[in-house]
N, C-alpha and C positions, 0 to 999 in steps of 0.2 A: 624500633623506632617511630615518633609520631610525626603523623603527616606534616605539623609546621616545624618538627626538625628538619625533615626533608625537605622542605619550601626553603630551608633556612641555609642548607648547603648547598642547594643549586642556584640561589641567589648569588652566595658566592662564586661560584664558578661564573656565572653569568658574567660579574663583577670582574675575575681575573681574565674573559674574555675582551671585554672592553679594554682593561689595563692592555693589553696585545694589539690592542685596534682592530680587533674584529668584532663590532658589537652585531649580532645576529639580527636585531630589528632594523639595523640600520641598512640590510640588502632591500634593494625594491624587486630584484629580477634576477632570474637562475636559467639560463638557456639550457634545455636539458635534449640532448640526441633521440629519446626513444623510451618508451615506457617499459617497465619491468618484463610484462609479459612479450614486449616485442623484442626487448632485445634479448630474453633466454630462448626465442621463437626462432629470429631472423637472422641477428647476427652472428658469426663467426670468431670463435673464443679459441681457433686453433686444434693442433692436436693433444688429447688427454696425456696425462705423464707416460702411462702404459705405450699410448703408441709413438710418443717420442723416443722411448728405450728401443723399440722395436724398430723406430725406422734407421736405415742405414748412412741416411745422410740428413742433414741438418734440417729444420723447415724453413725455406725461402721467403717466407711470409713475412712481415711485419706483422705485428699485431696492432688490432684496431682499438682506435684511440674513441673513447666516449664520455660523454657527461651526464649526470645524470642526478636527481633531487629526490629523497622522501623522508619519511619519519623513521629512526632507529627504530628498530622492532625488538632489536637483540645485541648484547655488547659482552666479547670477550677480549679481555687483556692477558698476552703470553708471552709477559717479558719486554723484549723490543719488537716486537709485533703485536697484531689483534685481528679482530674479525668484527664486524659489524652486520646485521642485515637492515636493511632498506625499503620500504615499503610505500609505495607512493599510491596506497590505496587499495588498487584493483593487483597488484601483484609487488612481490618482493625478490631482491636479489643480494645476493655477498658481496660485500666491500672488504677487499684486505689491506691490511695498514702496516706498511712498515719504518720503524723510526726514521732509518738513513734514506728512504726513498721520500721523506718529508720536508725533509732539509733543502728550505727553497732559497734561491738566491735573494740575500738582502735579509732574511726573515730565520737564521739558523737557529732548527729545532722547533719553530712554533707551530710548523704543521703537524710537529706529533705532540707538543703539549697541548694545542687544541684537540686532537683526539681523546687524550686522557682527562679533559673537561666536557664532554659527550655524557650524557645519560640517555638510558631508552626513554624515548617519546620525544626527542631532540627532532626536529629537522635538521638536513644538511645536505650541502650539495658536493660531490667529489666527478673529479673525472683524472680520468688512468686507462691504463688499458686491459683488454678482455681476455683471460684467460680461464685454466682451470685445474683446479688445485689439484692436490697428491688423491684426495678422496674422492675427485669426479665431480666436484659444483662446482658449476661453473659462475666466477667471479669477476668484481673490477680489481684492478691492482691498483691501488688511488696513488697519483702525485699528488694531488691538489686537494685541499677541504675549505670550504665555505661553511662555517655556522649559518642556520638562517634563523631558527625559533631556538627558546631554550624551553622545555618543558618543566615546569614548579612543581609537578605532582607525581605521584605516582600511577602509573597506566595499569587496567589490569586486564594486560595482556595475556591472552591463552598457550600453554605450553603445548607440544606435540607429545603425546606419549608410546612409543612404539614397544613392541615382542617380537623377539628375532628369535629365530630356530639357533640349533644347534651350529649349522654353518654359516649364521650370521645374518640369513635372510629374514626383511621385516615381513613375519607373517599377519600382523595386523596395526593398525594406527589409529588410534583416538586424539581428539583434542579434549585437554580439558582445560576448561575458562574458570577464573575467578569472577568472571561477571557472571553472575548466575540470578542474583534479586532482581526481579521483572520491575519493582519500582526504580531504581536508581538505572537499570537499562531505558525506560520510556520516559524517566524524569530528564535524564540527562543522556539524550539519544547520540551526542556526538564520541561518549565514551563504547555506547553499543556499536557504531560505526566501526569504533578504530578494533574492537576487541571480538566483535563476533562476526567473521567475513562472510556467514550461510545468511547472518539476517540482514548484511550490507545487500547483499545480491538481492532479497526480496524485493526490498526499500528502491532500489537501480531498476529490478523487473518491472517496478509498477510504474514508474517513469516511461518506461518502452512501451508499457501496456495503453498510458495513455496517449503516446506518439503512435501506435497502431490504429487505436481507435479512431482519431483523427483523419487518419490516410481513409480507414473504410469508409468513412461518412464522405469524404473528397471523392473517392472513386466512386460513390453510387449519386454525386450530383447533389449533396447536401451544400448548404453552406454555414457556416459556424456564424454563430450572434452570441452579442452579450446582454442582458435583460437588469432589470433595475434590482441590486438588493437590498436596499431602501425602501421599503413600502407602507402606504395607507391604509390597504387591506393585504392582507399576507394570506393568499389562497391557495388551493392546487392539491391540499393535502389536509388530512384530517391531525392537527398538529398544535402543540401550543407554541408562538413565539416567542423571541429574545424582544424585549421593547427599549426603544432609546428613542433620541429627541433633534430635532434639527432645530436650530438657535435661530438659522437664518430667517425662517419661517415661522419658527415657535409655535411648530406642532409636535406631537409625539407620534413617533412610526415605529415600525417592525420589521425586525431581518429578515429576512424570505424564508420561507419554508418549501421552496418548490420553483421550479420553473416554468412549471405548464400553462399558466393560464397568458401569462406574456408572450410565451411563442405560439401561442392559438391565437391571438391577436394579429403573429406575423401570417399566420396562415390566412386569417380575415384581410390582411391585405397583401394578397396573391406573391407571395413568397412560397412558393408550393414545396419546397424540401428544406427545413431547419433543423439545427443542433446547437445545442448549448452543454460542454462542462464547465460547471461552474459551482461554487461552495453556497450551500445552505447550511441552512441553524433550524434546527429545534430544542426548544427547551423544558428537555424532558431526561432521563434518568442517564446514566454512563454504566455501560456494560462491555465483555468483551464482543459483543455484536451491535452496540449502538456507539457510537461520540457524536456527541450534544452541533458539532460541526463537520458538516464531511462534504466528500466531492459527488455529486450528481450528474449524470449523464443525461440530456433526454433530448428525444427528436420526434419530430411531425413530419407526416406525410400526405400533402393533398391527395384525394381520390384514392385513397388509401383504406384497406379495411385489418381489421383483428388480425387475418392471416397473413394478409402482407408484413405485418407487425411480427409474427411469428417467423417469417422469414427472414426476417432482417434480425432479431436475435439471433437464430443460429448459424446463420451468416456471421454475425460478429464474435461468437465465440469460438467458430471455426477459423475463421481469419486472423485475430489477433493471436489465438494460439500458437496456429501456425509458424507465423510470421516471427514472435517474441522467443516462443518455447523449440520450434523447429518439428513439432506433432500435433496432429489434431487430437492426441491423447495426453490426459495426465492421470497421475498417480497418487490417489488422497487418500488419507487416513479416514477413520469413521469420525464424525462430528463428536467433537467435548463440549459441551457448553458450559463446564464447569472452568472459569478463567484460572482459580486457584488451584487446578489439580496439576503440579509439576514433575508428576511420577515420568519416568522414563520410558519415551514410546517407541524405540528405536525399533524395537522388534513386531512391533503390531502390524500386520497384513494392512494392506492398503488394496484400493478398488479402482481397478481401470475405468476412467469417465471416458469417454468418444465422443469428441463434436463433431464427427464428420458424418455421423447419424442422425436423421430427423430426432427431435425431442419428442418423447411419449405424450397424448394428449389423454387427460383423467378430467370427468365432468365433477363438480365440485361435490355433490349431492352422493352421485355415485360412488365419489373418493370416503366419505363418510360411512356410506353402509359398508360397504369393505372390510374398514378398518375397524369400525366402533358396533357396527351392527345396527344401527339406526336406519329405519327406515325413512325413503325421501319423504312419503306420506306424513308423516310424523312432523318434518319440519316445515311442513303447511303455514300451519298459526304459530303463534306465540305461545300459549299456555299449553299445548300437546309438545312443540319445542323444548319448552322447559322441563318439562316432566320427562322428557326423553334423556334431556342433559343430567338432571336428577338422578336418572335411573342406572345411569353408566357411570354416576360417581365423580362429577365434576360439580363445584360449587355454583348456584344460582343467583345470590342474594343480590348481586350490584349488576343482574342482567337487566335491560329494560328493552332490547328490541330485538325482533328475529333475526336481522341480519348479523347482530352482534354475537347470539347463539352460533351461528351457522360456523362462524371464522371461529369460536373460539371449540369448536370440535373439530374445524381445521386444524387448527393448531395443535391439538394436542393430541390427536389420533392420526392424522394421514401426515403432514409433516416430517416426523418422524423417518418415514418408509419413503420419502423421495429422494432416494441415492441417488440414480441416475436423470438427466436433465429432464423434467415435465412438465408441461402447462397443464395450470388447473385453469379450468375454463367455468363460466357460467356462475358469477358473484352474483350475490342476493343484491337488489337495487338501494336498500338501507344505506349500507357501505361502500356504496360506488355513486357518489353523485353527479361524476364526471361523462358515464359509459353510457352509450345507448342501450335501448331495453332489448333486450330476445325478443324479436318478432313472435308473437304468438304467445307468449310469456311475460308481461310485465311484470313481475316481481323478481327475474332475472337478469342481467346485463350483457352487455357485449364486452366482457373484460376478462382478461387472464392473468397470472401468476406465475413464473417460473421458478422452479427448485432445482438445487442441485446438493444434496448431501442436507439433505433435511434443512436447508434454507433457502429461505426466497432471495434470488437474484435480481428479480425484473418484473413491472408493471405493467401494463400495458391497457387499453380502450379501442373500441372503435367511437373515435371522440363523436357527443355529443353536437349537433350543428342546430338544433332547435332551438331558438332563445323561448319558447313560449315555454317548453319542457324543462330548459335548463333554469329558468327562475323559479318553477316549481319547486326542483328538488333544492334550490338555495332556500327557498319558503320553507320548507321541511326541517331542512337543517337548524335554520335560525330556533324554530319551534324546539327541536330535540335540546340546541342551547339552552335556552329558555325556561326548560325543565330540570337543568341541572349537570348533561352532559357537558363536560369539560373539551370533547377534542372535535370539534363539528365544523363545516365547512363556512367562513363568513359568507354574505352577499356581497356582491362584485357587480356593481352600477357600469363602472367601466367595462370590464368584460361583457355581458350582457349586451350592453351599447354595438359594441365590435359583431356581437353575433348578431344582433337586427341587421345589420348591416350587410349581411351573408357573409357564411362562413361554408368552403365547398366539405362535401362530405371528408373523412381523415385517419388515420391513424396515427395513433402516438405511445410512445413508448419511455420510461424512464429505468435507468440501472445506475443502482450504486457505488461508484468508482473502486472505493474501496471493498467492496463485496467481490468485483468480479476480479481484483487481483487476489482478494485471499482464497477462492477459488484456483486461480490459476497457478499462483504459486505454492497451494498448500499451505499456506500460514492458519494456523487454528483461531488465533487470536484477533480479532480486528487492528489491534495496537501494534500488532508486528510489522505492516504494511502504511501504517501513516506515521510521516518522519516526526510530528511532533502533536502526539496523543494530547484532547484534554485531561489532564492531574489537578487531582485537588491538591489547594495551596499547601505546603508545608507546614506554614504557620498562619493564622487568620491575619490578612492585609490591615495594616497601619489603617487606622481611623482617619480620615484627611479633616484639616483643622479647618 
């Protein structure tokens, strides 16, 4: 049967409900006793049928009366009785309907007729007594039914397949899903939330991770702030911004690509500990590792350095993991970059990531030597570095800076080996325009990036507070842009003015909330932990007239 025919049939059932005086869309409120999980765990359902049979005296207790509302996820009509499972999202409970019990005063047989008009996907409110069926399932014996919404489409709800032994005991249980198409799952997220409970749980956990992150920084004395999303100069990172227009001022502006420079202006204003969790926008490619708009956490602390930032990162991961998941260890499968690979990974071994221990520290050049064989001395000059890059089989045609070569070598040879939490330290100055120089080695900077499971999870600096040094760095970035580099840091005079007014020594760090959630939930694709990831339109948008 086509989806159009199903919709017509369900619209006819809706019309019949309205004829009976029970328009589901007219109901504004339905009071419930408790959630499904709370009912099942904490409420008295009375003795089981076997216990009643063995009892010498009848149970003197009156059955517990409750009200519950949820979506119909299963529906069975059996002559003059029927069963349905009702889900409130977090859990589900069985409801039992019997024709004679739904004959309400003044509404002869209306309750039973309403039950017959239900479909899988409808929302319904019920009230009745708790009891345990002959098969031992905790249920609600429904006395009153209230339709609350009508689902006009077929929902891709999963089915549980069980294997049993000769004695009837369940030996394995596997859920089969009709909703496997990732394009549909991400484009119509509400279907994913309804049909795939484990994916719903990841998204709920993401919200808990954000809340736990806020508590962590509040406990350390940081204040949460908000900085502008529309900026005349989009700085703080090397990325291509989105452009828009301010009608009131008749000027073009950019959507921010980072939180950094405004937060450091607050450090200049003697707010010693600040953090922000906010959306940033980078007009770049879409992949399983990057969404053009994403949530970024950045924090800055006066009188702190790079080692203090390392301690904060270690503490944040440890605290959030323990608060949200009850453990400082998580089990992760190996990283798989190919988002199109939908093969079954249920039997793949997992690696334990332990956040209770200090993270490893690895010098960037030493790491390149360890995993590629390229000596640090070969990376002292551009030409020798380019030759070394070619020797190990990487293309060099597009390379135009020593720092770019070093970071390409890091990405290709080192990152895939960083499974356990690791800080890579001492980055080249060309790719770190906002970090202090390493004392005694002005070619490198006081910067680290954190890696887990081969993926970057954070980026931190001992921040430049010398306005002369910072201006020179910006000028070098401007020169690189003039030569054709498409991702450089712009000159920001407002920020430089703030530095010239005096900024204390400070440490700062940024962590993508999406990647933090990926690590802690074990998600393999960025889109799994974004409620509404950016998707290519199914059809080109109509041209405006």
